N, C-alpha and C positions, 0 to 999 in steps of 0.2 A: 624479483621482489623478495623482501625478507633479508636482503643484504644491507649492511650499513653503507650509506652513500656520503662519505666525507664527514668532516667534523661537526658541521652544524645540522646534520640530518637527524631529525627526530623520528623515531619509529616506535610503534605502539603494539603492545601485546593485546590481542583480541580473542575473546572466547565467543563461540557461536553456540547458544543454548537451543537445543531442538535441531541439531545439525543434520539429522536423518530425514526430516520432513521436507515437503515440497519447497517451502519458503527458505528453510535452512540451507538446503542445497543450492538454491538460487543465490542466496547471500554469498556463499563461498565463491560461486562463479563470478559474481559482480565485483567482489573485493579484488579478485585476481585480474579481471578485465580492466578495471579502472586503476590498477597499480596502486592500491591503497598502501600507505607507508606502514606496513606491519612488520614488526620484528619477529613475531611468532603468532600463529593462528591455531587455536585449540578447538577441537570439535567435541561438544558435550551433548549428552542425551540421557535418557533414563537408563537404569541398570540393564534392562533387557536388550538395549542396543549396544551395550559395551562391547568393544572389539570389532563392531561393524566398521567397514571402511567407506569413507566419502572422499570424493576428489576435490582437490583445490589446485586449480591450474594444472600443471603437469605432475603434481605430486599427489600422494594419497595420505589422508590423515586417518589414524585409528581413533575411533570414537571412545571418549572416556566418560565415566559416570559423573553426572552432575552432583550426586549425593556427597561424594568425598573429594570434590575439587576445591582447592583453596584459591580464592579470588584476590588474595592480598597483593600479588605482583601483577595483576592484570589491569589494564587501563580501561578497556571498553568491553561490555558484554552485550551482544545483540541477541535478544530473546525472541524466539518464535516457537514457543512450546505450549501455547494456550493460556487462557486466563487463570486457571487454578494454580498452575505451576508458577505463573508470574506473580500472583498475589502472595504466594508463600515465599518465593525466592528473591524477587526484585529488591525488597528492603534489606535482606541479608547481604546480597551482593553489593548494594549501594553502600551499606555500612562498612564494608571491607575497603571502601575507597575506590571502587570500580564503577564507572558511569554505566547505567543500564539504558539501552535503547530498546524499548519494548513494542512488540508487534501486536499484542493482544488488546482487548478492550479494557483490561483491568484498571489502567491508570489514566485513560484518556480524559475522564471527566473530573479528575482531581484538580482543584484550582491551583495547587502548588506544583503541578507537573505540566511543563510545556507540551503542547500538542503541535508538532511541527511538520510543515511541508516546505522545504527550503526555498522553492520559488515563490512562495506566498507570504510566509511570516517568519523569515529567518531570524529577525531581531528578537522574537519571543524566546529564543534558545538561551538568552542571557540568564533566565530564571531557573536554569536546570539544577543549580547547586542546592536549592532548598531541600530536595529529596534525593539528588543524584540520579534521578530517573527522568527520561524523556520518552514521550509516547508517540507512536506512529499511528496515523489515522486508519480508519476503515478503508478498504480498497476502493469502494465505490465513491467515498468522499474525496480521497486523494486526487483522483483524476478530475473530478468535478471542480474542485476549488482551483486547480491549476488553470482551468479554462475560464472560471468566473473572475478571478482576481484582476486581470488586466481590464476587463470590461467594467468591473465595479469601480476601479480607479478612474475610469473615463466618465461613466454616466450614472453611477450610484444605483446599485441593485435594490429594489424593494421586495420583490417576491420571485421565488423560483418554484416551478412545478417540474418534477423529474420522474420519469419512468425508467427503471433500469432493466437491462437484459444481461444477467450475470452468469458467468461460466461456472461449470461444476468444480473446477480446481479451487474456487473460492471456499469450497467445503472440504478442502484437503484431499489427500490421496484417495480416501474412501469414495469421495464424490466422483472423481475421475474414473475409478474402477467400476463404480455402479453404472455410469453411462455406457462404458465399454461393454460390460457384461450384459446389460439389458438390450443394447443394440444387437449384439450377437444373438441373444435369445430370440429377438423378433425375427431375425433372418432365418434361423434354423427351426422356428416354430416351437421353441421351448417356452415353459411358463416364465413370465417376467416377474422378478421379485424385487420389491422395494425395501431397502433396509436403511440406507442413509437418508433418503428423502421421503417425504410423507406420501408422495404419489409417484407413479412411474415418471421418469425423466426422459427416457428415450422417445423421440418423436413427439414431445409434449413440452409444455411450459408450466411452471408452478409458481403461482403468485404468493409465495410464502418463503421468507428467508429469516432464520432465527425464530425466537419464540413470539407468541402473540402477547400483546399488552392489553390493559383494560379498555383503552379507547378504540380497540380494533386495529390499530397499526401494529406492525411487527417491530421487534427490537432493531432490525437492520434499518428500517425506515426512520425510527427514532434516532438511531446513531447518526444518520446523514444530517438530520436537523440539528442535533446538539453539536456535532463536530464542525459543521459549516459555520455556525454561530461563533464557536470558540476560535476557529482558525481565521475566519474572514471578517465577520462583523456580527455582533449580537442583534443588530436591528433587522437583519435579513430574515424574511419569512420564507419558510421552505416546506413543501409537502412532497412526499415521495411514495411511489409504489414500486417495491423491489421484487423482481421476478427472476427465477432461476430458469435458464434456457439450456438446451442440449448442445452446448459448445464446450470444448475442453479448456481452452485458455483465452482470456480476453473478455473484459466487461464493456458493454455498450450502454449508452444513456441517451434517451431523448429528453432534451432540456428546453424548457420554455421559461423565458426570463422577462420580468417587467422592471423597467428602469424608471428612475425619477426624472432623468434628463434624456433628451433626444439622442438617439444613436442609430445610424443606418447599418444595414448589413455590410455594405462596402467598408465603412469605418471599422466595424467589428473585425472583418477579415484582415484589414491592414494592421490593426492593433495586435491581434493574435499571432499574425505572421512574425511580429517582432518580439513576441513574449517568450521568456525562458521556459523550456519544457514543452512548448506547444508546436505542433506541426499542422498547418492548414492544408487539407487536400479537399478542394471544393470546386469541382468543375460540374456545371449543370448538364451532365450528359451521362450516358450509360457507363457505370463503373467509376464515375468521377468522385468517389467517396471512399472512406476506409471502413472495412469490416473487421471483426475480431481476428479473423484468419490471417490478415496481413499484419496485424499489430503484434502478434505473438513473437516474443523474443526481442522486441524493440523497446526502447526506453521512453519514447515520447508519448505525450497525450495528443491523440489525433483528433482534429475537429473538422467536420464536414457539414454540408447542408445548412449553412448559415443563411437565414432568411428572415424577413420582417414579418411580424405577426399583426395583421390588420385588425384583430379583435381588441387590441390594446393601444393606448396612446403611444407608449414607447416600449414596444415588445419585440423580442427576437426569439426564434427557435433555432436549435442546432443539435447536432449529433456528435457525441463525444465517445471515443473508443481508446482503451489502453490495455496493456498486458497487466492483469491484476496481480500476477506473481512478481512482476518487476516494479513498475511505478506504484502499484497498489500495496506493495509490501517490501520486498527485498531491496530494490533500488533506493526507495525512499529512506530506509534505515541506514544504508551505506552513505547516502548524501548527508544525512544528519551527522554521522560520524565524521565525514569530511568537513562539515561546517564547524564542528567542535575543534578540529585540528587547525583549519584555515584561519579561524578567528583567534587562535592562541588561547582557547579556553581550557585546554588540557595539556598538562605537562607529562611527558612519558615518565613512568616510574623508574625504568631502567635505561641508562644511557645506551644509545645504539652503539 
């Protein structure tokens, strides 16, 4: 990869902003794994990370400072550096003629910025040129809409009730470190200290992700509502309870869906088996379902426990699991970049 392949081969210069973080490193792995047509990949982060090394396939990239990088010759910037950096930098990068694919929540709710999950609403990408920014959804929303879309197409979803079981890596490296350190502290009888989370996370679950809002819901719960409406259908009603659980990687969701039209569990299984990005693992026996442990490092959204809900006229319940660092973040951004390239929406600035 990175070599020109013949005359018609178009290759793109890509910058990864936030290359030293959990998601940034994952983006580099996925670009390499999928053989993305990159002529050059640049790793960027804050000044204090300057000179750090990150791996890209079998190569090592030296991290450069975002502050003094010139984006004029760069085609795509994949940003995973948090909302504040994104608010400040995305418009500057976009103004330099470089398309921004942003992983934070900073641009998701801007009507002029497409919010994309390629398996669900690929056509919405056509509007990216308004601001030269494309938003990546929240990790818990991404896997949910991949599973909902094919069912919505078949039987029209009216209402969704979801409870999430979200891993600590969703809170970044500090989240994972905190679970590790607290677990060790419990075993050796040291005091357990909570810094990143509001309560102890080791051997516990915390029904609180992001900040509280006036109506008693948290921002994470609100994000799932707003993003599902924007990506899938504004008419869908959704309510969520988002819970942090002591799992390192992989978000799980218990999803209850009310449809306008009739749909059986068997039909839902058949539809999801044929749907892009979905893998159905649904045997009604011990271990015949997927847990976060098995989905870590995998690209698919796994769907298990598909069953009819007899308390509703047209209701189904199911269990949805995915690697939050991959489909929830890094993989989805790379798929968005692939979508730009495959649809011919982006011409490389420098001939390969």
